[in-house]
C-alpha positions as a Python dict, from the first residue, in 0.01 Angstrom:
ca = {
    (1, 'M'): (0, 0, 0),
    (2, 'T'): (-159, 303, 162),
    (3, 'Q'): (-9, 635, 60),
    (4, 'P'): (93, 859, 351),
    (5, 'R'): (-129, 1162, 399),
    (6, 'P'): (38, 1493, 313),
    (7, 'P'): (126, 1713, 609),
    (8, 'K'): (-137, 1964, 716),
    (9, 'P'): (-72, 2318, 591),
    (10, 'G'): (-148, 2459, 935),
    (11, 'T'): (-429, 2672, 1071),
    (12, 'A'): (-593, 2965, 893),
    (13, 'I'): (-768, 3249, 1072),
    (14, 'V'): (-1046, 3392, 856),
    (15, 'T'): (-1220, 3710, 970),
    (16, 'G'): (-1572, 3792, 860),
    (17, 'A'): (-1621, 3418, 819),
    (18, 'S'): (-1994, 3395, 887),
    (19, 'S'): (-2098, 3488, 531),
    (20, 'G'): (-1986, 3603, 188),
    (21, 'I'): (-1621, 3600, 88),
    (22, 'G'): (-1503, 3494, 433),
    (23, 'K'): (-1733, 3191, 443),
    (24, 'V'): (-1619, 3075, 99),
    (25, 'Y'): (-1253, 3121, 198),
    (26, 'A'): (-1316, 2903, 502),
    (27, 'E'): (-1476, 2632, 287),
    (28, 'R'): (-1201, 2640, 25),
    (29, 'L'): (-918, 2638, 279),
    (30, 'A'): (-1076, 2350, 469),
    (31, 'A'): (-1089, 2157, 142),
    (32, 'R'): (-714, 2222, 110),
    (33, 'G'): (-656, 2068, 453),
    (34, 'Y'): (-626, 2378, 669),
    (35, 'D'): (-763, 2377, 1020),
    (36, 'L'): (-973, 2689, 1074),
    (37, 'V'): (-1030, 2960, 1331),
    (38, 'L'): (-1348, 3136, 1218),
    (39, 'V'): (-1390, 3494, 1338),
    (40, 'A'): (-1713, 3696, 1326),
    (41, 'R'): (-1984, 3831, 1555),
    (42, 'R'): (-2261, 3577, 1481),
    (43, 'K'): (-2204, 3279, 1709),
    (44, 'D'): (-2477, 3055, 1568),
    (45, 'R'): (-2355, 3095, 1211),
    (46, 'L'): (-1993, 3036, 1308),
    (47, 'N'): (-2081, 2724, 1504),
    (48, 'G'): (-2284, 2589, 1214),
    (49, 'L'): (-2006, 2655, 964),
    (50, 'A'): (-1744, 2502, 1194),
    (51, 'A'): (-1953, 2188, 1231),
    (52, 'D'): (-1997, 2160, 854),
    (53, 'L'): (-1624, 2198, 791),
    (54, 'R'): (-1533, 1934, 1048),
    (55, 'R'): (-1785, 1692, 899),
    (56, 'L'): (-1705, 1751, 532),
    (57, 'H'): (-1328, 1786, 543),
    (58, 'S'): (-1209, 1615, 865),
    (59, 'V'): (-1032, 1930, 983),
    (60, 'E'): (-1039, 2117, 1310),
    (61, 'A'): (-1264, 2422, 1296),
    (62, 'E'): (-1317, 2661, 1585),
    (63, 'A'): (-1559, 2951, 1620),
    (64, 'L'): (-1398, 3258, 1774),
    (65, 'V'): (-1677, 3509, 1833),
    (66, 'A'): (-1537, 3862, 1826),
    (67, 'N'): (-1643, 4210, 1721),
    (68, 'L'): (-1324, 4340, 1561),
    (69, 'S'): (-1443, 4700, 1573),
    (70, 'T'): (-1406, 4688, 1953),
    (71, 'P'): (-1078, 4679, 2149),
    (72, 'A'): (-1179, 4359, 2332),
    (73, 'G'): (-1270, 4171, 2017),
    (74, 'L'): (-958, 4282, 1836),
    (75, 'S'): (-736, 4193, 2131),
    (76, 'A'): (-875, 3838, 2140),
    (77, 'V'): (-776, 3773, 1781),
    (78, 'T'): (-436, 3946, 1791),
    (79, 'A'): (-354, 3738, 2100),
    (80, 'R'): (-445, 3421, 1913),
    (81, 'L'): (-219, 3519, 1623),
    (82, 'S'): (66, 3589, 1862),
    (83, 'D'): (31, 3282, 2080),
    (84, 'D'): (-72, 2998, 1846),
    (85, 'A'): (230, 2866, 1654),
    (86, 'S'): (6, 2648, 1434),
    (87, 'I'): (-137, 2951, 1254),
    (88, 'S'): (7, 2974, 905),
    (89, 'M'): (-244, 3200, 730),
    (90, 'L'): (-449, 3509, 807),
    (91, 'V'): (-732, 3612, 576),
    (92, 'N'): (-817, 3972, 668),
    (93, 'N'): (-1166, 3982, 518),
    (94, 'A'): (-1389, 4150, 778),
    (95, 'G'): (-1526, 4485, 667),
    (96, 'F'): (-1842, 4669, 568),
    (97, 'S'): (-1964, 4958, 356),
    (98, 'A'): (-2241, 5221, 361),
    (99, 'L'): (-2395, 5356, 44),
    (100, 'K'): (-2448, 5715, 158),
    (101, 'P'): (-2295, 6057, 91),
    (102, 'L'): (-2069, 6166, 375),
    (103, 'A'): (-2315, 6430, 500),
    (104, 'Q'): (-2581, 6160, 543),
    (105, 'T'): (-2359, 5897, 704),
    (106, 'P'): (-2403, 5869, 1084),
    (107, 'D'): (-2092, 5939, 1289),
    (108, 'D'): (-2104, 5600, 1459),
    (109, 'T'): (-2116, 5428, 1118),
    (110, 'I'): (-1807, 5620, 1008),
    (111, 'A'): (-1623, 5532, 1330),
    (112, 'S'): (-1716, 5162, 1308),
    (113, 'M'): (-1618, 5139, 942),
    (114, 'I'): (-1276, 5289, 1004),
    (115, 'A'): (-1228, 5071, 1313),
    (116, 'L'): (-1306, 4752, 1121),
    (117, 'N'): (-1177, 4824, 769),
    (118, 'I'): (-857, 4999, 877),
    (119, 'T'): (-768, 4967, 1246),
    (120, 'A'): (-852, 4597, 1283),
    (121, 'L'): (-690, 4499, 953),
    (122, 'T'): (-375, 4689, 1049),
    (123, 'A'): (-349, 4541, 1398),
    (124, 'L'): (-412, 4186, 1277),
    (125, 'S'): (-160, 4227, 995),
    (126, 'K'): (101, 4344, 1245),
    (127, 'A'): (37, 4053, 1482),
    (128, 'A'): (59, 3805, 1195),
    (129, 'L'): (368, 3973, 1051),
    (130, 'V'): (558, 3953, 1380),
    (131, 'A'): (462, 3589, 1437),
    (132, 'F'): (526, 3477, 1080),
    (133, 'R'): (862, 3652, 1053),
    (134, 'Q'): (978, 3479, 1371),
    (135, 'R'): (902, 3144, 1203),
    (136, 'N'): (996, 3265, 853),
    (137, 'A'): (672, 3117, 723),
    (138, 'G'): (310, 3220, 681),
    (139, 'T'): (69, 3396, 449),
    (140, 'I'): (-131, 3715, 500),
    (141, 'V'): (-423, 3781, 263),
    (142, 'N'): (-575, 4129, 284),
    (143, 'I'): (-908, 4184, 109),
    (144, 'G'): (-922, 4529, -45),
    (145, 'S'): (-1156, 4644, -321),
    (146, 'G'): (-1157, 4786, -669),
    (147, 'A'): (-1334, 5081, -503),
    (148, 'G'): (-995, 5178, -361),
    (149, 'F'): (-856, 5273, -703),
    (150, 'S'): (-1056, 5591, -752),
    (151, 'P'): (-1345, 5783, -592),
    (152, 'Y'): (-1675, 5607, -654),
    (153, 'P'): (-2014, 5779, -608),
    (154, 'G'): (-2190, 5713, -279),
    (155, 'I'): (-1916, 5533, -83),
    (156, 'P'): (-1677, 5812, 25),
    (157, 'V'): (-1563, 5645, 349),
    (158, 'Y'): (-1560, 5284, 229),
    (159, 'G'): (-1362, 5366, -86),
    (160, 'A'): (-1109, 5561, 120),
    (161, 'T'): (-1067, 5273, 366),
    (162, 'K'): (-998, 5037, 77),
    (163, 'A'): (-747, 5282, -71),
    (164, 'Y'): (-572, 5252, 265),
    (165, 'V'): (-572, 4871, 238),
    (166, 'F'): (-422, 4902, -111),
    (167, 'L'): (-127, 5118, 0),
    (168, 'F'): (-82, 4954, 339),
    (169, 'T'): (-63, 4602, 199),
    (170, 'Q'): (193, 4703, -63),
    (171, 'S'): (406, 4849, 218),
    (172, 'L'): (363, 4525, 410),
    (173, 'Q'): (489, 4335, 107),
    (174, 'Q'): (806, 4545, 111),
    (175, 'E'): (861, 4450, 477),
    (176, 'V'): (864, 4078, 398),
    (177, 'E'): (1097, 4095, 99),
    (178, 'G'): (1375, 3841, 137),
    (179, 'T'): (1172, 3622, 376),
    (180, 'A'): (946, 3323, 322),
    (181, 'V'): (643, 3518, 448),
    (182, 'R'): (387, 3591, 176),
    (183, 'V'): (145, 3885, 158),
    (184, 'Q'): (-132, 3892, -101),
    (185, 'L'): (-362, 4185, -175),
    (186, 'V'): (-700, 4085, -322),
    (187, 'L'): (-905, 4350, -504),
    (188, 'P'): (-1259, 4229, -582),
    (189, 'G'): (-1498, 4428, -794),
    (190, 'A'): (-1874, 4390, -741),
    (191, 'V'): (-1935, 4059, -564),
    (192, 'I'): (-2263, 3904, -449),
    (193, 'S'): (-2266, 3929, -70),
    (194, 'E'): (-2483, 3998, 233),
    (195, 'G'): (-2269, 4308, 264),
    (196, 'W'): (-2487, 4461, -5),
    (197, 'D'): (-2779, 4468, 237),
    (198, 'V'): (-2562, 4634, 499),
    (199, 'A'): (-2427, 4887, 250),
    (200, 'G'): (-2748, 4997, 86),
    (201, 'G'): (-2991, 4716, 29),
    (202, 'G'): (-3205, 4766, -276),
    (203, 'A'): (-2998, 5059, -397),
    (204, 'L'): (-2741, 4809, -525),
    (205, 'D'): (-2987, 4573, -694),
    (206, 'P'): (-2986, 4756, -1030),
    (207, 'L'): (-2621, 4666, -1094),
    (208, 'P'): (-2610, 4469, -1421),
    (209, 'D'): (-2541, 4097, -1398),
    (210, 'S'): (-2251, 4146, -1639),
    (211, 'I'): (-2041, 4319, -1370),
    (212, 'V'): (-2141, 4122, -1059),
    (213, 'M'): (-1921, 3821, -978),
    (214, 'T'): (-2028, 3530, -760),
    (215, 'T'): (-1855, 3496, -425),
    (216, 'E'): (-1729, 3150, -521),
    (217, 'D'): (-1569, 3273, -844),
    (218, 'C'): (-1405, 3562, -658),
    (219, 'V'): (-1245, 3341, -392),
    (220, 'D'): (-1143, 3071, -640),
    (221, 'A'): (-971, 3333, -857),
    (222, 'A'): (-800, 3485, -553),
    (223, 'L'): (-667, 3146, -443),
    (224, 'S'): (-552, 3073, -797),
    (225, 'G'): (-364, 3402, -791),
    (226, 'L'): (-204, 3302, -460),
    (227, 'D'): (-103, 2966, -607),
    (228, 'Q'): (54, 3146, -902),
    (229, 'G'): (261, 3367, -673),
    (230, 'E'): (75, 3692, -736),
    (231, 'T'): (119, 3967, -481),
    (232, 'V'): (-185, 4160, -608),
    (233, 'T'): (-489, 3977, -744),
    (234, 'A'): (-789, 4149, -902),
    (235, 'P'): (-1027, 3860, -979),
    (236, 'S'): (-1244, 4045, -1231),
    (237, 'L'): (-970, 4246, -1407),
    (238, 'H'): (-916, 4091, -1749),
    (239, 'N'): (-642, 4330, -1861),
    (240, 'G'): (-375, 4272, -1598),
    (241, 'A'): (-149, 4527, -1765),
    (242, 'L'): (-377, 4805, -1636),
    (243, 'L'): (-300, 4710, -1277),
    (244, 'A'): (74, 4693, -1343),
    (245, 'E'): (63, 5033, -1515),
    (246, 'H'): (-134, 5184, -1226),
    (247, 'I'): (116, 5062, -968),
    (248, 'A'): (414, 5170, -1178),
    (249, 'L'): (269, 5516, -1245),
    (250, 'S'): (185, 5561, -877),
    (251, 'G'): (548, 5489, -787),
    (252, 'K'): (671, 5732, -1050),
    (253, 'L'): (434, 6001, -924),
    (254, 'L'): (550, 5944, -566),
    (255, 'Q'): (912, 6003, -667),
    (256, 'S'): (821, 6311, -872),
    (257, 'V'): (648, 6503, -593),
    (258, 'F'): (967, 6524, -386),
    (259, 'D'): (1152, 6829, -513),
    (260, 'A'): (1276, 7136, -330),
    (261, 'A'): (1176, 7371, -614),
    (262, 'P'): (812, 7468, -674),
    (263, 'A'): (678, 7354, -1012),
    (264, 'A'): (724, 7601, -1296),
    (265, 'R'): (347, 7650, -1334),
    (266, 'Y'): (348, 7829, -997),
    (267, 'S'): (620, 8079, -1092),
    (268, 'A'): (367, 8354, -1169),
    (269, 'G'): (268, 8379, -804),
    (270, 'R'): (632, 8412, -698),
    (271, 'L'): (693, 8688, -953),
    (272, 'Q'): (391, 8883, -830),
    (273, 'R'): (513, 8870, -468),
    (274, 'A'): (854, 8990, -581),
}
């Protein structure tokens, strides 16, 4: 007797799907039975990936060519999130870096990085949040970075954008408390990707192999974290207590800075004015 096929988990939108982490997410989600909407700028690559996913996994896979750093490209994807009731997952992966001091970073690079890493991720998260809360179902995965924990030499804008993703996604998680909507924050460390060439090319090559994770291992760990119910997943962090301590201490610090009285260490200045 033939066993009935399990129901499809829905459709996943994956941004930055033409290479790197986004491409592996698309492959892994297709293997799990998701239909895919693949978002990136490179039409040929998206069409090739979509064809491979349809052939290998018998799923629907569509290429949605869009530059998310532009209003038109972003609007096309937010509209799809709002209008397509089959969408059950958003993987907010699109982003890029530049390995340059701020004074040497072109203004248009700064503007594009903020538009993609912050503005697009925020707008897509909002569109998904509204749609998923209406259905009380759905998963948002935001790809941050370990670079968002603390300033890192040479990536002043990128690190700051990922610090935004870190705080923003935790706030998003608070908004879905008590619902069936899930929000996962993924914090990769150094991961092999074409993004290295965009960020700085050969300047990143000297990184030791001992700290550079493969894209496949990163995505597999992130999906394992999602399966385990994690809200924050750092694929290469072996001591998970460090992350919990960081989040707890940040919350404690936030509460401590709200006080009407200046700290005692500043009393000398008040005495001198008196």
